[in-house]
ROTIRO-690174 format. One record per residue: residue number from 1; residue in three letters; x, y, z of N, C-alpha, C in turn. Coordinates in steps of 0.05 Angstrom, whole numbers. Atoms other than C-alpha are relative to their C-alpha. Layout:
<recs>
nr | rest | n_X | n_Y | n_Z | ca_X | ca_Y | ca_Z | c_X | c_Y | c_Z
NUM | ALA | X | Y | Z | X | Y | Z | X | Y | Z
...
</recs>
This chain:
<recs>
nr | rest | n_X | n_Y | n_Z | ca_X | ca_Y | ca_Z | c_X | c_Y | c_Z
1 | MET | 0 | -21 | 20 | -1230 | 270 | -714 | 26 | -3 | -17
2 | ILE | -23 | 2 | 18 | -1185 | 269 | -775 | 19 | 23 | 6
3 | THR | -21 | -20 | -7 | -1120 | 306 | -761 | 1 | 24 | -19
4 | ASN | -4 | -24 | 16 | -1110 | 376 | -784 | 28 | 12 | 7
5 | ARG | -27 | -10 | -7 | -1038 | 382 | -759 | 19 | -4 | -23
6 | GLU | -21 | 4 | 20 | -976 | 388 | -801 | 14 | -26 | 5
7 | ILE | -14 | 26 | -2 | -944 | 321 | -815 | 29 | 5 | -6
8 | THR | -29 | -7 | 2 | -870 | 332 | -802 | 18 | -23 | 5
9 | SER | -17 | 23 | -4 | -846 | 262 | -788 | -16 | -26 | -6
10 | ARG | 13 | 26 | 5 | -861 | 189 | -802 | -18 | -8 | 23
11 | GLU | 16 | 7 | -23 | -886 | 181 | -731 | -27 | 15 | 0
12 | LEU | 25 | -15 | 2 | -938 | 236 | -740 | -17 | -10 | -23
13 | LEU | 15 | 11 | 22 | -958 | 206 | -807 | -14 | -26 | 9
14 | ASP | 12 | 25 | -10 | -969 | 138 | -774 | -24 | 6 | 19
15 | LYS | 22 | -7 | -19 | -1012 | 171 | -719 | -24 | 10 | -16
16 | ALA | 22 | -10 | 17 | -1053 | 208 | -772 | -14 | -22 | -15
17 | LEU | 12 | 23 | 14 | -1064 | 144 | -811 | -16 | -17 | 20
18 | ASP | 16 | 15 | -20 | -1086 | 109 | -746 | -27 | 14 | 5
19 | GLU | 25 | -15 | -4 | -1137 | 165 | -736 | -19 | -4 | -23
20 | LEU | 16 | 4 | 24 | -1161 | 158 | -807 | -13 | -27 | 0
21 | VAL | 12 | 27 | -1 | -1171 | 83 | -801 | -20 | -3 | 22
22 | ASP | 19 | 1 | -22 | -1205 | 89 | -734 | -26 | 15 | -7
23 | SER | 23 | -16 | 8 | -1252 | 143 | -761 | -16 | -15 | -21
24 | ALA | 14 | 15 | 21 | -1268 | 102 | -823 | -16 | -24 | 12
25 | ARG | 14 | 22 | -13 | -1285 | 41 | -780 | -24 | 9 | 16
26 | ALA | 21 | -11 | -17 | -1327 | 83 | -732 | -24 | 9 | -17
27 | ASN | 21 | -11 | 18 | -1367 | 109 | -792 | -9 | -21 | -20
28 | GLY | 11 | 22 | 16 | -1380 | 41 | -824 | 15 | -6 | -26
29 | VAL | -16 | 6 | 24 | -1326 | 41 | -878 | 15 | -26 | 6
30 | SER | -13 | 26 | -5 | -1301 | -30 | -885 | 31 | 3 | -2
31 | ASP | -30 | 0 | 1 | -1227 | -46 | -875 | 9 | -4 | -29
32 | ASP | -8 | 4 | 28 | -1225 | -71 | -947 | -2 | 25 | -17
33 | GLU | 3 | -26 | 15 | -1251 | -4 | -974 | 23 | 19 | 8
34 | THR | -21 | -18 | -9 | -1201 | 34 | -931 | 27 | -9 | -12
35 | ALA | -25 | 11 | 11 | -1144 | -11 | -953 | 3 | 6 | -30
36 | GLU | -1 | -6 | 29 | -1162 | -3 | -1026 | 5 | 29 | -6
37 | ALA | -4 | -29 | 4 | -1166 | 73 | -1021 | 29 | 7 | 6
38 | LEU | -28 | -6 | -7 | -1098 | 74 | -987 | 19 | -11 | -21
39 | ARG | -17 | 11 | 21 | -1068 | 28 | -1040 | 0 | 17 | -25
40 | VAL | 2 | -17 | 23 | -1094 | 72 | -1096 | 15 | 26 | 4
41 | ARG | -15 | -24 | -6 | -1067 | 134 | -1062 | 30 | -5 | 0
42 | ALA | -29 | 6 | 0 | -999 | 101 | -1050 | 11 | -4 | -28
43 | ALA | -9 | 4 | 28 | -995 | 80 | -1123 | 2 | 26 | -14
44 | GLY | -1 | -26 | 13 | -1010 | 151 | -1144 | 25 | 16 | 9
45 | ILE | -24 | -13 | -10 | -955 | 178 | -1099 | 25 | -12 | -12
46 | ALA | -23 | 14 | 11 | -906 | 126 | -1123 | 3 | 6 | -30
47 | GLY | 0 | -6 | 29 | -925 | 142 | -1195 | 5 | 29 | -6
48 | GLY | -7 | -28 | 5 | -911 | 216 | -1185 | -25 | 18 | -3
49 | ASP | 24 | -17 | 1 | -984 | 241 | -1184 | 3 | 22 | 20
50 | ASP | -4 | -23 | -16 | -984 | 310 | -1155 | -26 | 9 | 13
51 | GLY | 24 | -8 | -14 | -1039 | 316 | -1103 | -26 | -11 | -10
52 | GLU | 24 | 12 | 10 | -1088 | 272 | -1139 | -17 | -12 | 23
53 | THR | 17 | 11 | -21 | -1148 | 252 | -1098 | -18 | -23 | -10
54 | GLU | 15 | 23 | 12 | -1175 | 197 | -1143 | 3 | -24 | 18
55 | THR | -1 | 24 | -17 | -1193 | 137 | -1101 | -11 | -25 | -14
56 | GLU | 9 | 24 | 15 | -1220 | 91 | -1155 | 24 | -9 | -18
57 | PRO | -22 | 10 | 17 | -1169 | 46 | -1190 | -7 | 4 | -29
58 | GLU | 4 | -2 | 29 | -1159 | 57 | -1264 | -7 | -27 | -12
59 | PRO | 7 | 26 | 12 | -1191 | 3 | -1308 | 22 | -13 | -15
</recs>
């Protein structure tokens, strides 16, 4: 199950990401799709996007 706890440390963030990846794999999402979604999210965070949920890269 995807975590619903507060993420208060890097360690908890890593555990939550492990859960996310495990859940995606268990539900047939390819590692490539998961990695791409995480890259897009990371780029949004690094670019200052505030809570954006867009998972498709911009053209």
